[in-house]
KEKEVEX-51231 format. One record per residue (C-alpha): residue in one letter; x, y, z. Coordinates in steps of 0.001 Angstrom, whole numbers, plus 500000, padded with zeros to 6 digits. Example, Ala and Ser with C-alpha at 12.3 -4.5 7.8 and 13.67 -1.06 7.14 Angstrom:
a512300495500507800s513670498940507140
END
This chain:
m500049500038499997s501362503413499095s502186506040501565i499464508420500471e496784505694500738q498145504963504325q497946508615505177y494478508840503883q493464505777505860r495130507003509107m493187510184508745q489853508053508204r490699506146511332e491438509247513267l488034510894512391l486314507689513037v487896507573516550g486817511209517098v483160510516516082l482899507454518258a484463509352521253l481722512071520784i479079509202520715f480481507702523774v480264511072525494c476788511658524597m475583508241525877w477816508736528959g476022512045529691t472599510824528993i473054507798531236g474718509916534021y471699512341534202m469306509564534233i471145507867537126l472148511130539276e469195513214538606k466446510477538035w465548512254534689s463741510475531945f465837509628528836p464358512639526416d465106515007529299a468638513626529971f469414513482526263y468147516747525619m470415518218528555t473394516391527169i473218517796523956i472619521403524908t475463520912527268l477822519667524660t476637522308522114t477039525294524683v473914526839523311g473333528542526740f469778526980527579g468947526641531112e468735523391533086v465839521172532380e465204520936536051p467191522249539067m470212520016539819e471937519169542882a475757519789543457q476723516347542013g474725516969539009r476472520201538389l479942518678538913f478906515924536353t477978518654534056i481315520250534245a482969516848533695l480699516591530582i481418519872529142f485172519265529591l484962515855527736g482735517298524953v485050520256524409i488015517695523936s485982515240521710i484468518184519352g487989519879519377y489674516617518232i487260516253515479v487435519733514298n491384519511514382r491298516250512382f488622517761509738t490667520857509313e494149519069508929a492464516605506470f490881519430504377l494136521524504444q496208518677503462g493845517607500601y493113514136502027f489353514472500973q490463515256497532e493040512694497641g490462510164498722m488117510937495916r490945510536493422l491839507319494967r488399505994494679r488150507134490962q491580505571490358q490535502328491798k487227502339489768v489281503015486491l491719500213487334k488778497754488196n487315498363484912l490450498292482696v490733495474480216n493572494396477858h495783497199479094y499425497407479456i501203497873482923i504449500077482860c506730499377485946g508918502395486351f508414506023485258g512092507016484532r513386508050481167t512538504777479558g509072504570481146q508256508157480159q508968507405476619i506866504393476500a503986506177478170l504339508813475454e504041506574472957f501136504588474327h499254507875474935e499724508724471365e498612505553470044g495628505593472380v496581502405474274p495218501987477679f498047501700480416v498807502194484111i502047503303485460v503380501576488648d506064503263490632s507156503806494358k508642507351493969p506130510080494774e508062512541492498a507693510315489631l504074509617489980e503540513323490461a505058513863487184a502864511091485484q499791512720487231n500442516058485749l500507514336482228d496930512757483035y498415509319483133l496631506590485234v499204505975488028l499590503457490957q501933503941493795g503556500693494965d506450498238494699a506160496609491166t508172493510492600l505320492735495027d502215490475493833d499780492745495558t500970495692493743l500494493851490286q497110492597491427r495947496145492068a497247497130488771g494861494564487264i497444491981485925y494766489450485503q493089491606482721a496407493268481364t497808492217477947c501388492904478641l503677494150481347i506847496266480730a509543496261483373a511429499580482948l512803500011486420p516472501175487006s517695498039488372d518113494683486572a517433492735489828q514033494795490274n513041494187486707l513732490219487264y511622490148490368t508922492050488635i508864489545485733l508846486595488030s505992488026490006a504046488715486849k504457485217485412t503560483655488680l500429485536488867k499603485305484989a501616482797483052q500398483774479650i501077487544479974r503490489129477474t506472490611479602i509174492934478279a512115493937480437r514768496695480145v518173495416480765s521577496917481421t523951493947480761d524014490652478680e524181488505481811a521043490106483151a519540489716479822v520111485844479907k518535485743483434l515547487671482535y514883485266479615r515347482560482153g512806484327484452g510110484314481778a510735487502479991d509201487357476280a511482490191475281v514393492027476515v515684495466475431s518856497054476114p518833500871475776y522565501018475095t522641498233472489t519405499612470812a520843503185470717g524172501996469189r522604499942466423k520227503103465722m523055505360465552a525061502922463209t521980502581460957a521686506325460836a525141506589459863l525059504050457064r521500504066455822p520029507304457026q517026507536454611v515943503844455235m516139504355459008h514220507464458752f511437505946456763v511216502739458856d511384504401462154g508905506945461041m506294503971460601i507163502221463646m507213505181466027g504110506501464309k505903509836463175n504976509294459497r501169508990459845s501018508502456015l502263504943456411l502195502731459430i503588499024460049e500991496913462184e500995493274463080f497703491233463161v497272487721464804i494926485367462857d492314483722465018c490266480906463629d487212482053465912r486964485388464096c488822485328460834p486953483571457811y489915483114455708i491672480394457410g493187478110454761q492864480603451986s495791481883449939l496595485656450010q495538485796446352q492123484234447205m491614486570450046q492611489622447741l493840491645450727r495771493940448387s492730494738446324r489993494741449133s492095496855451724g495101498276449946i497480496797452676l500786495330451819v501832492116453632l505492492340454458a505845489053456261i504072486169457976r505378484561461106r503901480970461514q502888479511465152d506132477434465118g508221480707464617t509005480243460917v509100483670459304i507790484128455508g509264487282454198a507553488982451224p504844486317450941t503576485603447414g499855485240446469e500146481400446920t501036481620450626l498200480156452773l496946481954455780l496963479535458909h495760479716462436q497666481926464822d499720483402461729l500985486832462614l500828489223459667i503194492076459517c501589494716457126m502310498217455961g499909500719454940t497881503917455745s495721504091458683e492634503767456667q493862500627454891i494887499084458197r491280499874459724r489876498114456507l492136495073457123k491053494938460779q487407494594459588l488271491876456907l490169489736459344a487895490200462396p484562490968460991l482667490215464182n484751492849466388
END
C-alpha cells in the first residue's frame, strides 16, 4: 500500500475515533443524568446535547451539586472530543486528504474496469518514453512506481498511476494484471526488473512481459525468468546510430512508420484467430487483401516461429499466423474489419 493511501486511511481512522468518542460522551452524559438526577431519557439526552453544544439554554430541572459537577465533567469531555474532530477535519481539508480520497476512489474504479491494458513498471526516462508512445497511440495503460515525484510527474500528464513496489504480487494485482495484455519492466535495476517479471509470470503465466536490461548477463537471466522480450537501451541506441550513419533514409522511413511519426504509412501486426477470421486456409490471392484493403503484407510469422518474408499470392493463411503489414491508417482499419468482422 502506498504512503498516500496509508495517510488517507490514517486520517479516516482518526476521524472515526473522534466521532466514536463524541458518541460515547453523549451516551455517558445521558446515562449519567438518568442515574444522578433521575431524569427520563428524553430530558437526559436533551440536557446532554445542549451542554455539549454550549447553546446557553437553562437546566431542564434544578440540579444538585453532584449533577452540576457531572455537567462540568461532561462539558470538559465534550470540548475535547469536538475539538479533536474539528482539528482532524481541518487538517484533512488543508492537506487535501478528502480530495486525495476521491482521486483514489476514482483511480480504483478505473483500474477495476481496465481490460487488455498495459502495465508500465517504472516512470524513469525509459518509462516516460513508453508512456508517451502509448498515449499517442491511444493504448490503455497504468504506470506503477514507488517514487512520489515520479508519480506526480505522471499525474501532471493525466496518466493513470499506481504507487507501489512493482516487485510485489499485491501491487501487480491492484494494477489489474489478470486483465492486462502486457507488462513492461522499466525499473532502473536489473534485479528489480527480474523480480517484477517473476511476479508477473507467477500471477499470470500467459501475459507478455518485456524488460529493460543493462547487461548481457542480466538479459540471459531475465529470459530464464520468463521475459518474452528484453531490450537494452544501450545496444538499441548503438544499432540505431550505426544505421543512421550507414542508411539514414532507410532508418528515417522505417523509424517513422514504427514510431508513428510518419502518419501517411504505418506498420502493424495482426494475429489470425480461427474463431473470428473467415479466411483460414485460403491463400493471400484468394483473400484479395491487396485489392480489398490496399494493405501490403511484408511478412508472415507462423505459430512455430517460421518467418515468411515477402509472401507471394500462393501463401496460405493459417491459424495463429502473425501478419506484419504496411499501409495507411485507413487501409489498416479496413484490414482489421476483414480479418475480424465480428469485432
